[in-house]
C-alpha positions as CSV (number, residue, x, y, z in Angstrom):
1,M,-6.0,-3.8,91.3
2,I,-4.4,-6.7,89.3
3,I,-5.4,-9.9,89.9
4,Y,-4.6,-13.8,89.2
5,H,-6.3,-17.1,88.7
6,G,-4.6,-20.5,88.7
7,S,-5.8,-23.2,86.4
8,D,-4.8,-25.4,83.8
9,V,-6.8,-23.7,81.3
10,E,-6.5,-20.0,80.1
11,V,-9.9,-18.3,81.3
12,I,-11.0,-15.4,79.7
13,Y,-14.6,-15.3,80.1
14,P,-14.9,-16.1,84.0
15,K,-17.6,-18.3,85.4
16,I,-19.3,-19.4,88.7
17,L,-19.2,-23.0,88.4
18,K,-20.2,-25.3,90.9
19,S,-18.0,-27.2,93.1
20,N,-17.7,-30.9,94.2
21,R,-16.4,-29.9,97.5
22,F,-17.1,-26.9,99.8
23,L,-14.6,-23.9,99.6
24,D,-13.7,-21.3,102.3
25,F,-15.6,-18.6,100.7
26,G,-18.3,-21.1,99.2
27,E,-18.7,-21.2,95.2
28,G,-17.6,-18.9,92.6
29,F,-14.6,-17.8,90.9
30,Y,-11.2,-17.7,92.8
31,T,-8.7,-15.3,92.2
32,T,-6.0,-13.7,94.1
33,S,-3.3,-10.2,94.0
34,S,-0.5,-12.7,94.5
35,Y,1.1,-14.0,91.1
36,E,3.1,-16.5,93.3
37,Q,-0.4,-17.9,94.7
38,A,-1.9,-18.0,91.2
39,K,1.3,-19.8,90.3
40,R,0.9,-22.5,93.1
41,W,-3.6,-23.1,92.3
42,A,-2.0,-23.4,88.4
43,R,0.3,-26.3,89.7
44,I,-2.1,-27.8,92.1
45,V,-5.0,-27.7,89.4
46,S,-2.8,-29.1,86.7
47,R,-1.9,-32.1,89.0
48,N,-5.2,-33.1,90.3
49,K,-6.4,-32.9,86.6
50,K,-3.3,-34.5,85.6
51,S,-2.7,-32.0,82.8
52,Q,0.5,-30.7,81.6
53,K,-0.7,-27.3,81.4
54,K,-0.4,-24.7,84.0
55,I,-1.6,-21.3,83.3
56,V,-2.1,-17.7,85.2
57,S,-4.7,-15.4,83.9
58,K,-4.3,-12.0,84.8
59,Y,-7.7,-9.6,85.4
60,E,-8.2,-6.0,86.4
61,F,-10.6,-6.1,89.2
62,N,-12.1,-2.1,90.1
63,I,-13.1,-3.0,93.5
64,E,-13.9,0.5,94.0
65,E,-16.9,0.5,91.3
66,A,-18.1,-3.1,92.8
67,A,-18.2,-1.6,96.3
68,E,-20.9,1.1,94.8
69,E,-22.7,-1.5,93.5
70,L,-22.3,-4.8,94.9
71,K,-22.2,-6.3,98.6
72,I,-18.6,-7.5,99.4
73,I,-17.3,-8.8,103.0
74,K,-13.4,-8.0,103.3
75,F,-11.3,-10.3,105.9
76,L,-8.2,-8.1,106.3
77,T,-6.8,-10.7,108.8
78,P,-7.6,-14.2,109.9
79,N,-9.8,-13.1,112.9
80,H,-12.8,-14.6,114.5
81,E,-15.3,-13.4,112.5
82,W,-13.3,-14.7,109.5
83,L,-12.9,-18.2,111.2
84,H,-16.5,-18.6,111.7
85,F,-17.2,-17.5,107.9
86,I,-14.7,-20.0,106.7
87,I,-16.0,-22.9,109.0
88,A,-19.7,-22.0,107.7
89,C,-18.6,-21.9,104.2
90,R,-16.9,-25.4,104.0
91,I,-19.7,-27.2,105.8
92,G,-21.9,-26.2,103.0
93,A,-23.7,-23.4,105.0
94,E,-25.6,-20.2,103.5
95,T,-23.3,-17.8,104.7
96,G,-20.9,-16.7,101.7
97,H,-24.4,-16.7,99.4
98,S,-25.3,-14.0,100.8
99,Y,-22.0,-11.7,99.5
100,D,-21.4,-11.0,95.5
101,I,-18.0,-10.9,96.4
102,A,-15.9,-12.1,99.1
103,M,-12.2,-11.3,100.1
104,G,-9.5,-12.5,102.8
105,P,-6.9,-14.6,103.5
106,V,-6.6,-18.3,102.1
107,A,-7.2,-21.2,104.7
108,N,-4.0,-23.2,102.9
109,D,-3.1,-26.7,104.1
110,N,-1.4,-25.4,107.3
111,V,-4.4,-23.1,108.0
112,Y,-7.0,-26.1,107.2
113,A,-4.6,-28.3,109.9
114,T,-5.2,-25.6,112.4
115,I,-9.1,-25.1,111.5
116,Q,-9.4,-28.8,112.1
117,L,-7.8,-28.6,115.4
118,Y,-10.5,-26.1,116.4
119,E,-13.4,-28.0,114.6
120,T,-12.2,-31.1,116.7
121,G,-12.2,-29.3,120.0
122,I,-8.4,-29.4,120.6
123,L,-7.6,-25.8,120.1
124,S,-9.7,-23.0,121.5
125,E,-10.8,-20.1,119.3
126,D,-8.2,-17.9,120.1
127,E,-5.1,-20.2,120.2
128,T,-6.9,-21.0,116.8
129,I,-6.4,-17.3,115.9
130,I,-3.1,-17.1,117.3
131,R,-1.5,-19.6,114.9
132,L,-3.4,-18.3,111.8
133,K,-1.7,-15.3,112.3
134,V,1.7,-16.7,112.1
135,E,1.6,-18.4,109.2
136,K,2.2,-17.0,105.4
137,I,-1.1,-16.3,104.4
138,F,-2.1,-15.1,101.1
139,D,-5.4,-13.5,99.7
140,Q,-8.1,-14.5,98.0
141,I,-10.9,-12.9,96.4
142,L,-14.2,-14.9,95.5
143,F,-16.5,-13.6,93.1
144,H,-19.5,-15.3,94.0
145,T,-22.1,-13.8,91.6
146,D,-22.4,-13.6,88.1
147,Q,-23.1,-10.0,88.6
148,S,-19.7,-9.7,90.4
149,L,-17.9,-11.0,87.7
150,N,-18.6,-7.9,85.5
151,Y,-15.8,-6.1,87.5
152,C,-13.4,-8.9,86.6
153,K,-11.5,-7.8,83.1
154,Y,-9.2,-10.3,81.0
155,I,-6.0,-8.8,80.5
156,E,-4.1,-12.0,79.5
157,H,-2.6,-15.4,80.6
158,Q,0.8,-16.8,81.1
159,H,2.0,-20.4,80.6
160,I,3.8,-21.6,83.7
161,S,6.7,-24.4,83.4
162,E,8.3,-26.1,86.1
163,D,11.8,-25.0,85.5
164,S,10.8,-20.9,85.4
165,N,10.3,-18.6,87.5
166,G,7.2,-17.1,85.2
């Protein structure tokens, strides 16, 4: 499986980095199978760091081999289990720490707004799931442990320009 990581630097040797905020699946090295989503992340990182560079690094991920040795949680759709997992990780609970790799939908800005409506009691759990299923949702693959990174093999990188499709 080909996966991508968007940043303002080329990442040949991925690392588990401590985050200064709580993310969907907890701390780790985030990737996606969507090149378009990786480009989006590269642009966001570049803007946040006030960098001129936007880089998408490409990797080979052998999920079959990883599944033989690692603990992987995979959410196919935004469902009740995914919602509770995301919320737990975003408040800093230890939920994501029992897995080597977490895979599933990205809680993008629209999804995150819906989750906030659920957290504040405005939406029920069922209403939240219904709203989440109509969003265009990309996937994310989080490598949460150093051991999991052994299954993420660097291939190449590409510089992204604002005026190009690449």
